[in-house]
Structure formats: C-alpha cells, structure tokens
PASE-445082 format. One record per residue: residue in one letter; x, y, z of N, C-alpha, C in turn. Coordinates in steps of 0.1 Angstrom, whole numbers, plus 5000, padded with zeros to 4 digits. Layout:
% PASE-445082
aXYZXYZXYZ ...
% end
This chain:
% PASE-445082
m102374686301101674736313100174706312 r099574686323098174656324097374776319 n096274746313095374856309094774916321 m094675056321094175126333092675106335 t091975056325090475066326089974986338 g090374866340089874786351090274846365 k091474896366091974956378091075086382 i090875166372090175286374088675256378 a088075156371086775116375086675066389 a087674986393087774936407087875056417 l088775146414088975266423087675346424 l086975366413085775446413084675376422 m084675236421083675166429084075176444 a085475166446085875186460085575326465 g085775416456085475556460083975576464 v083075516456081675526460081375466474 a082075346477081875296490082575376500 a083675436497084475516507083675646511 v082975696501082275826504081275806516 t080675676517079775656528080575646542 l081875626541082675616553083275756556 a083375846547083875976549082976056557 p083476166564082676256571081576316561 s080376336566079376386557079776526551 a079276546539079676666532079076786539 s079776886540079377006547080177126543 a079877246548080577366545081777386555 a082077286563083177296573084477316565 p085277416570086577446564087477326565 l088377306555089377206555090777266558 p091677176563092977226566093777266554 n094577376555095677396546096577276546 f097177236535097877116535098977116525 r099877026526100976996516100976846513 i101576806503101776666500103176626501 g103476496504104776446505104876306501 i106176256500106476126496107676076503 q107675946507108775876513108975736507 l110175696505110475566499111375486508 n111275346506112175266514112475136505 d113275046511113674926503113474806512 g114074696508113974566516112574526518 g111674536508110274496509109574576520 c109774706520109174796529109674796544 r110874736545111474716559112774796562 t113474836551114874896554115075016545 e116175086547116675196539115675296537 f115075346548114075456548114675586544 g114175646533114575776528113975886536 t114476006533113876126540112576166532 p111476186540110276236533110576376527 q109976396515110076526509108676586507 f108476716509107176786509107176906499 t105976926494105777056487105577166497 k105277286492104777396501103277376503 f102777456512101377436515100477496504 a099277446502098477476490098177626490 n097977696501097577836501098777926495 f099977866494101077946488101177916473 g100277836467100377826453101077696449 t101377686436101977566430103377546435 s103677426437105077386442105377246440 a106577206442107077066440107977026451 t108076896454108976846463110376836457 l111376816465112676766460112476626456 f113476566448113376426445113576346457 a112776246459112876156471113376016466 s114075956475114675826472114675746485 d115075616484115375536496116875576500 l117375516510118575556516119775546507 n119875446498120975436489120675486475 r119575556473119175616460119175516449 f118675396451118675296441117575196442 d116675196432115575096431114775076444 p114075176449113275156461112175046458 d111674986469110674886468109274936471 c109175036480107875076485107875236486 a106675286486106475436487105175456495 r105175576502103875616508103775766505 i102575816505102375966504101676016516 f101876156517101376226529100376326525 l099276336532098376456532098676526545 d099476626545100076686557099476816560 p098676826571098076956574098977056580 a098577186578099477296583099577286598 f100777306603100977316617100277436623 g099577406634098877516641097377536636 g096977446627095577446623095177546613 g096077586604095677686594094677616584 l093777696578092677646570092977676555 l092477586547092677596532091777716527 n092277806519091477906514090377856506 s089177916508087977856502087877866487 n088777946480088777956466089877876459 v090577786466091677706461091177576454 d091477556442091377426435092777376433 f092877236432094177176432094177046425 r095376996420095576866415096976826420 i097276696419098576646423099176566412 g100476556411101176486401102576446405 g103276386396104576336399105376306386 r106676276388107576226378108676146385 a109476066377110475986383111775996374 r112875956380114175956373115075846378 e116075816371117075726375118475766369 n119475686373120875716369121275856371 n121075906384121476036388120876146379 g119676126375118876226368119076216353 s119776116347119976116333118676066325 e117775996332116575936326115375986334 v114776106329113676166336112376146329 g111376096336110076076329109276206329 p108076196322107176316321106476336335 v105976456336105176496348103676446344 v103076376353101776326351100876366362 f099676426359098776476369097476406370 t096776416382095376376384094576486377 d093276466377092376576373092276666385 w091676786383091476886394090476836404 a090576886417089676846427088276886424 s088077006418086777056414086176966403 a086976886396086476796385086376656390 g086576626403086376496408087676416410 g088876476407090076406409090276286401 g090776176407091076056400092476016400 p092875906392094275866392095175936382 t096475926384097375966373097375856363 d097375896350097375796339098075866327 p099175806323099775676327100475686341 m101075576345101775576358102975676358 i103375706370104575796372105775706371 s106675726361107875646359108975736353 d110075666351111175736344111075726329 a112075766322111975776307111875636301 n112475526307112375396301111375306308 r110675366317109575296324110075176331 f111275176337111775056344112575096356 d112075056368112775066381113375196384 p112575306385113175436388113775436401 d114775536403115475546416114875656425 e114275756419113775876427112475926421 y111675986430110376036426110176186431 q109476266424109176406427107676426426 l107076486436105676516435105376666433 f104176696427103776826424102476856430 l102276976435100977026439100677156431 e099677146422099377256413098077316418 t097977446419096777516423096277616413 r094977646414094377756406093077796414 p092477916410091177956416090177856412 l089277826421088077746419087277796407 p086877716397085977766387084577806393 p083877896387082677946392081677836395 g081077826406080077726410080677596414 a081977576413082577446417082977446431 g083177326437083677316450083777166454 f084277146466084377006472084377026487 s083976916494083776926508084876836516 d085576746509086576666515087376596504 f088576546508089476476499090476396506 r091076296499092176226504092976176492 f094176126494095076076483095175926484 f095575866473095975726473097175696464 i097775586466098975546458098975386457 f099375346445099675196444100875186434 a101575076435102775046427102274956415 r103074966404102874896392104174836387 d104174716382105374646377104974556365 a105774566354105474486343105774336347 g104774256343104874116347104374076361 e104274176369103774156383102374216385 g101974316377100674376379100774486390 d099574516396099474626405099474576420 g100074656428100074626442098774686449 p098574666462097474716469097374866469 v096174916469095875066469095975106484 q096775216487096875266500096375406500 f095575436510094875566511095475646523 t095475776522095675866534094375876541 p094375926553093175966560092576086552 w091276116555090576226548091176356554 a091076466546091476596550090776646562 s089376616563088576656574088976586587 q089676476586090176396597091676426600 n092076546594093376596596094576516589 g094176446579095176386570096076286577 g097276276571098276186576098876106564 p099776006567100375926557099475816553 s099675766540099175636536099975526541 g099475406540100275286542101375276531 w102275186534103375166524102775086512 a103175126500102575066487103674996480 p103774856480104674786472103974726460 d104674666450104074586440103874446446 p103274356438102874226444104074146450 n105274156445106374086450107274166459 k106874296462107574386471109074406466 f109274416453110574436448110574516435 d111274636435111574716424110374736414 p109374816418108274846409108774936398 d107974936387108375016375107775156376 g106875176386106375316388105175306397 y104575426400103475446409102375516402 v101175486406099975566403099475636416 l099375766414098875846425097375886422 g096675916433095275946430094676046440 l093676116436092976216444091476176444 e090976146456089576106458088876226465 v087776266459087076396463085676366467 v085176426477083676426481083176566477 
% end
C-alpha cells in the first residue's frame, strides 16, 4: 500500500485552496445532517446498491447498515453523502463529530477494523489506514459511522464537507471526490473508483473543516 504521507499533504494543500471557495466563515447555523454511502459495479455504471444512512447527528452516535452493490460482490465504485435533515433542521451548536467506517467480505466472515477521521473541532482529516476488510483485499460491503460528542470548551467550526477516494495495491489511489459544503446544503460526492475502475482494496474517507 502507498504511504499516506504524500496523499495527506496533497489533500491538505487542496483543503487550503478549497477554503477560499467555501462560504466565508461565520456564525450562521449549519444543517443537522447524516452520512451515507452507496456502491456500484461495472466501472461506476451498473449494479447500483441501495444507499445506507446513519441517524442524524443531533440524535448522537450511529452507524449505517452494511452497504454493497447489487450482487454484494466486489464493488468498483463508491460515493458518500452529506445528507441534510428534511425540513431544514439545524445542527445543535454544541455537537462535535467525526466519521469512520469498516468493511467486510464473504458474508461477514472477514471484517476489518473501524477507522475514524479526527474530530471536526480538531480539524478533521482522512481515515488512516484505509477502510478495508481483514485481509485488505477487495471487500464486498462497507459500513459508515457517525460519532458525536459535546464540543470541547472554546472549540468550534463554521463549515465542513466530506471526501472519499479508492485505493488499490498495485494501482494506487483514485481521484478524490468531495460532497458539497454543509452550508450549501450538502449532497452526494461524485463516484470514486480506483485508477482502473475495478475492485479497489479499500476507501479513504475524509472530513474537511473550516
């Protein structure tokens, strides 16, 4: 597997640039939200699985069901969702959060560890190592986690978005795909394949914070 150092540095540089494109930092309230994941196959073209979502952040820590492509075998692409609450509910001002995930294959017989980003109040960042199953090879299903806690004293953030990219041994990393910003009402990321759009070994998720 590639060393994460170069990728993290590139993402941090992209984040610096992206902050200038994000809405300006303010005290404006952000939407209550949940995270989700969807997978497909055929090089991002076929066998679209059902999206799976956590509960909304204001309800505390939660996890999605395991998500897969339609045949529950070796998906090629994934995307994540920053999904705002229906009806415009707002995120509680004292909520801190981080996101994470794990993967499995062979009907759950090979389950990988849960891997998290850093907390939003600490600046977020990528999951390291990547999210994969126990043997770190072509997982079939993925599960996401949304963990919450009270904001530490004096901490805060004004906006955030998520990102995802695929990783494959021998192929390297695929393109980084971002969700819209929370202040722009979120939404799904683009589809994230590895370079050859075939059976990645895992995914890196990330949280970018302003």
